[in-house]
N, C-alpha and C positions, 0 to 999 in steps of 0.2 A: 395717661396710661404709659406713654413713651418713657417718662421720667421713672416710673415704677419698674419698667423693664431694665432700663439702664442701671438702676440701683441694684436690681438682682444680679446683672452681669458683673457689677463692680464687686459685690460681696463674693460671688462665685470665683471671681478672678483673685481676690485676696486669699481665699481658702486654697485655691490651687497653688498659689505662690507658697503659702505655708507648707502644704504637702510636699511641694518640689523641693523647698528648702530643707525640710526634714529628711527627705530622701537623699539629698546631697551630703547631709552631715551624718549619715549612718555609721561611718567608720570611726568616729570619735565617740567616747563614752558620754552618755547623757548626764546632765547635772542631777544631783539628788532631787527627789520629788518631796516636797514638804508634807504632802498628804499622807504618803506611806513611810515616811521617816520615823524610825523608832526613837521616841524621846528618851527612853531610859538607856538604851545601849549605846546610842551614838555611833553605831556601826554602819549606818546606811539604811537603805530601803529594806523593808520587810514585806512579805507577802501577806496580804489581807486574807482572812479566812473565807472560803467560798461561801457565798450567800445563795440561799434557795428562796424562790418566790412561789408561794402557794396560792396566789390569787388567780384571777381569770387568765386564760390563755392570751398571749399577745396577738395583736393583729399585724399583718404583713401588707404594706401598701405597694409602692412601685418597685421596691427592691426586696426580692424574695429572701434575702439573707440578713435583713435588718428588722428585728422584732420591735414593734412599737406598743407601748401600754395602751390598753383600751380606753383609758381615761383621756387620752390626747385625741384631738380631731385635726384633720388636715385643713389647712388654709390654702385651697388650690389657687387663689388669686395671687398668692405670695410664694408659689412653688413653680419649678420649671424642671422637667425631665426630658432629656434627649437621648434617643437611641439610634445607634449605627451598627447594623449587624447584630452580633451578640453583645456588643458593649453598650451599657446603659449608664448614663451619668446625669448629674443635676443636683438640685436641692429641693428639699422638702421643708416647709414651715408648718409647725404644729402648735397647738396650744391646749391647755386644759387646767383645771384646778387641781394641781398636783405639787407637792413639796419638791423643790428643785433637788434637794439632796437624795430623795428617794428616786428621782429620775436618774440621777447619776449612778446610784447603786444598781438600778435596774439595768442600765446599759452595760455597766461594768460586768454584771453577772451573766447577762444573756448573750451578748455579742460573741464571746469566746466559744459558746456552744454552736455557733454558726460558722466557726472557722476564723474569726477575726482575732487579731492580737492587739492588745492595748499598748500603744507605743509612748503615750505621754498624756499628761493632763494638767490643767490649770484650774484653780477654783477660787471661790469666794464671791466677789461681786458678780462675776459671770463664771460659768464652768465651761471649759473646753476640753473635750475628749478626742484623742487621735487614735484611730484604729487602722490597721493595715492587714490586707490579705496579699497573697502572691500577685494578684492581677489588678488590685484597686485599693484605693485608700478612702477612708471615711473620716470626716471632721464633724463633730457635734458641738453646737453652742447651746448651753441651756442658761436661760436668764429669767429672773423673776420680775413679774410686773406688779401692778397694784391689785388686780383681781386674778389674773392668769399666770401661769409659767409658760414660757415659749421655748421651743426646741427648734433648732435649725440643723438639718442633716445635709451635709454636703458630700457627695460621692463622685470620685473621679478615678480614671484609669491611673494605675501606678506609673511613675516617670519612665520606667523601662519597658512598658507594655506597648506593642505596636498594634494599632487598630485601624 
């Protein structure tokens, strides 16, 4: 049990470091994103067309501004949420039989409706999405297993927020 908790803190600490490092490097221009790079023009990133999802309404778990597809279920033994006053932070682990690309598309399309801005993404063997709001940051890790896809959602206060 203690090993599992230490592992959760370790993962949470790494994500906090990623968010903090990203926050410190805001002043420099980000490298081109291969996912949104236009292959024909070579002119740099282009905006993907907005996507609409007409499926069932998403669920909201511990974070009221992060929609979750209903096909994913919470793995509470692998999750941890901490609240101090109005500030809530932590990580959620979810799993479901969902295509990782559709999960990525879902989060990219729905989080901006909740006020989040997509700041960066990595993809292929694992997908990492980095979102930001004025007062907090969110890092999502999407990975495909043999049977299930897993999503880890890390939410932390922005580096300049006093809590």
